[in-house]
C-alpha positions as CSV (number, residue, x, y, z in Angstrom):
1,Q,14.1,-41.0,-73.5
2,V,15.4,-37.5,-73.4
3,Q,18.9,-37.2,-73.7
4,L,21.0,-33.3,-73.9
5,V,24.5,-33.7,-75.5
6,E,26.7,-30.2,-75.5
7,S,30.0,-29.4,-77.6
8,G,32.3,-26.9,-78.6
9,G,33.8,-26.4,-75.5
10,D,37.7,-25.9,-76.1
11,L,40.8,-23.9,-74.5
12,V,40.9,-20.9,-75.8
13,Q,43.1,-17.2,-75.7
14,P,41.7,-14.1,-73.8
15,G,39.7,-12.2,-76.8
16,G,39.0,-15.3,-78.6
17,S,35.5,-16.9,-79.6
18,L,34.1,-19.9,-78.9
19,R,30.4,-21.4,-79.9
20,L,28.7,-24.0,-78.2
21,S,25.5,-26.3,-79.0
22,C,23.8,-28.6,-77.5
23,A,21.4,-30.9,-79.3
24,A,18.4,-32.7,-77.4
25,S,16.9,-36.2,-78.9
26,G,14.4,-38.6,-77.6
27,S,10.3,-38.5,-77.3
28,I,10.2,-34.7,-77.7
29,F,6.5,-33.2,-78.1
30,S,7.8,-29.7,-77.5
31,I,10.2,-27.3,-75.9
32,G,9.9,-24.5,-73.9
33,Y,12.3,-22.3,-73.0
34,M,16.7,-23.1,-73.6
35,G,19.6,-22.1,-71.6
36,W,23.0,-21.8,-70.5
37,Y,24.9,-22.3,-67.2
38,R,27.8,-22.6,-66.0
39,Q,29.8,-23.5,-63.1
40,A,33.5,-22.5,-62.1
41,P,35.8,-24.3,-60.3
42,G,35.0,-24.0,-56.5
43,K,31.8,-21.9,-57.4
44,Q,28.1,-22.8,-57.5
45,R,26.1,-23.2,-61.4
46,E,25.1,-19.9,-62.3
47,L,22.6,-18.6,-64.8
48,V,24.2,-17.4,-68.3
49,A,21.5,-16.6,-71.3
50,T,18.1,-18.1,-71.8
51,I,15.9,-18.0,-74.8
52,T,12.1,-18.3,-74.5
53,S,10.0,-20.5,-77.1
54,G,9.5,-17.1,-79.3
55,G,13.2,-16.4,-79.4
56,S,13.4,-13.4,-76.9
57,P,16.9,-13.5,-75.1
58,N,18.1,-12.9,-71.5
59,Y,21.8,-12.5,-70.5
60,A,23.8,-12.7,-66.8
61,N,25.4,-8.9,-66.8
62,S,28.8,-10.7,-67.0
63,V,28.2,-11.8,-70.6
64,K,25.7,-9.3,-72.0
65,G,27.1,-7.8,-74.9
66,R,30.0,-10.6,-75.6
67,F,27.4,-13.7,-76.1
68,T,24.6,-14.5,-78.0
69,I,22.6,-17.8,-77.3
70,S,19.8,-18.8,-80.3
71,R,17.5,-22.0,-81.1
72,D,16.9,-23.8,-83.9
73,N,13.3,-25.1,-82.8
74,A,13.5,-27.7,-86.4
75,Q,17.1,-29.2,-85.1
76,N,16.0,-29.4,-81.4
77,T,19.1,-27.3,-80.7
78,V,20.5,-23.9,-78.9
79,S,23.9,-22.6,-79.3
80,L,25.8,-19.9,-77.3
81,Q,28.2,-17.7,-79.5
82,M,31.0,-16.4,-77.3
83,N,33.4,-13.4,-78.4
84,A,35.7,-11.6,-76.3
85,L,36.3,-14.4,-73.8
86,I,37.8,-13.7,-70.6
87,P,39.7,-15.8,-67.7
88,D,36.8,-15.9,-65.5
89,D,34.6,-17.0,-68.1
90,T,36.6,-20.6,-67.5
91,A,33.7,-22.9,-66.4
92,V,32.4,-26.3,-67.6
93,Y,29.2,-24.8,-69.6
94,Y,25.6,-26.8,-69.5
95,C,23.0,-26.5,-71.6
96,N,19.4,-26.8,-69.9
97,M,16.2,-27.0,-72.0
98,L,12.1,-27.7,-70.6
99,I,10.6,-30.1,-72.5
100,R,7.6,-31.9,-72.7
101,T,6.5,-35.6,-73.6
102,L,3.6,-36.9,-74.2
103,L,3.9,-39.3,-71.3
104,A,5.8,-37.4,-68.4
105,G,4.7,-34.3,-69.1
106,S,6.9,-31.3,-68.7
107,R,10.4,-31.2,-67.2
108,N,14.1,-29.4,-67.1
109,Y,16.7,-31.5,-68.4
110,W,20.0,-31.2,-68.0
111,G,23.3,-32.0,-70.7
112,T,26.4,-33.7,-69.3
113,G,28.7,-30.2,-69.8
114,T,31.6,-29.1,-71.9
115,R,34.4,-27.6,-70.9
116,V,35.8,-24.2,-71.7
117,T,39.1,-23.0,-70.9
118,V,40.3,-19.1,-71.0
119,S,44.2,-19.1,-71.1
120,S,47.3,-17.5,-72.4
């Protein structure tokens, strides 16, 4: 019933910028926190940024000051503005949301990922 789809991943040069978006669809009653995770080649998945239902953001130290997370509750979307990109940002980026439905209650949902490659 619920599906998350990411978009915006691309190949970009160091120092460049990208904006990722994730849209949720389905029988959604409400959405709690939203977040972005990433998984680089040969590495485990790690937290990038989260944002609470009240709009309070939290960032990994590696991206703090460069990335900005935001949400649009009316459109059930979460975005990640990425500036001053470096090669270590290369990864598949996944969005995650805590979504409540009337029948199933609250649970975490994951998108299928969008690839970001930072290279000269």
